[in-house]
Kinemage of the C-alpha trace (Angstrom):
@kinemage 1
@onewidth
@group {chain A} dominant
@subgroup {mainchain}
@vectorlist {calphas} color= white
{ca unk a 1} P 85.464 58.646 -76.896
{ca unk a 2} L 87.967 56.286 -78.656
{ca unk a 3} L 86.776 53.439 -76.744
{ca unk a 4} L 82.930 54.127 -77.046
{ca unk a 5} L 83.725 54.741 -80.984
{ca unk a 6} L 85.550 51.130 -80.786
{ca unk a 7} L 82.581 49.520 -78.949
{ca unk a 8} L 79.987 50.763 -81.344
{ca unk a 9} L 81.408 49.256 -84.196
{ca unk a 10} L 82.181 46.164 -83.044
{ca unk a 11} L 78.562 45.699 -81.343
{ca unk a 12} L 77.603 47.006 -85.419
{ca unk a 13} L 79.780 44.099 -86.698
{ca unk a 14} L 78.433 41.419 -84.521
{ca unk a 15} L 74.814 42.482 -84.889
{ca unk a 16} L 75.121 42.045 -88.462
{ca unk a 17} L 76.645 38.939 -88.508
{ca unk a 18} L 73.924 36.885 -86.693
{ca unk a 19} L 71.585 34.612 -88.269
{ca unk a 20} L 68.039 35.203 -89.440
{ca unk a 21} L 65.259 32.979 -88.381
{ca unk a 22} L 62.615 35.112 -90.103
{ca unk a 23} L 63.104 32.928 -93.591
{ca unk a 24} L 59.654 31.935 -94.778
{ca unk a 25} L 58.726 28.364 -94.510
{ca unk a 26} L 59.119 26.456 -97.749
{ca unk a 27} L 56.558 25.719 -100.426
{ca unk a 28} L 55.323 22.392 -100.976
{ca unk a 29} L 55.356 21.499 -104.364
{ca unk a 30} L 51.317 21.317 -104.297
{ca unk a 31} L 51.309 24.941 -103.093
{ca unk a 32} L 53.850 25.823 -105.515
{ca unk a 33} L 51.806 24.015 -108.357
{ca unk a 34} L 48.442 25.992 -107.323
{ca unk a 35} L 50.235 29.444 -107.495
{ca unk a 36} L 51.528 28.524 -111.000
{ca unk a 37} L 48.111 26.845 -111.903
{ca unk a 38} L 46.384 30.136 -110.882
{ca unk a 39} L 48.748 32.604 -112.802
{ca unk a 40} L 48.227 34.103 -116.222
{ca unk a 41} L 51.868 32.236 -117.358
{ca unk a 42} L 51.471 30.209 -120.396
{ca unk a 43} L 51.123 26.742 -119.504
{ca unk a 44} L 49.031 27.242 -116.421
{ca unk a 45} L 45.917 26.012 -117.829
{ca unk a 46} L 47.645 22.810 -118.375
{ca unk a 47} L 49.402 22.836 -114.697
{ca unk a 48} L 45.471 23.275 -113.214
{ca unk a 49} L 44.478 20.190 -115.180
{ca unk a 50} L 47.127 18.061 -113.796
{ca unk a 51} L 46.078 19.241 -110.539
{ca unk a 52} L 42.149 18.511 -111.089
{ca unk a 53} L 43.347 14.641 -112.568
{ca unk a 54} L 45.690 14.125 -109.297
{ca unk a 55} L 42.983 14.889 -107.237
{ca unk a 56} L 40.027 12.951 -109.123
{ca unk a 57} L 42.753 9.806 -108.817
{ca unk a 58} L 43.276 10.486 -105.103
{ca unk a 59} L 39.359 10.449 -104.520
{ca unk a 60} L 38.886 7.255 -106.622
{ca unk a 61} L 41.574 5.478 -104.283
{ca unk a 62} L 40.175 6.667 -101.220
{ca unk a 63} L 36.629 5.098 -102.739
{ca unk a 64} L 38.409 2.091 -103.282
{ca unk a 65} L 40.175 1.851 -100.319
{ca unk a 66} L 37.113 2.499 -98.037
{ca unk a 67} L 35.478 -0.304 -100.093
{ca unk a 68} L 38.094 -2.692 -99.078
{ca unk a 69} L 38.034 -2.284 -95.862
{ca unk a 70} L 34.032 -2.610 -95.255
């Protein structure tokens, strides 16, 4: 009985020390900013505006790059 109790205690300790691989994947900066922009936090409207401006600039760069390749 005593051996069984020690075995259960040791297996419990070993089981609780294992590394957990179920951590959520890291969130990108763009995803984090989108979440903040969609919230009701103060300054969220400014974050949305900055995301819109960045998207606009990226689209403009894409159009400029495509013109140079033709």
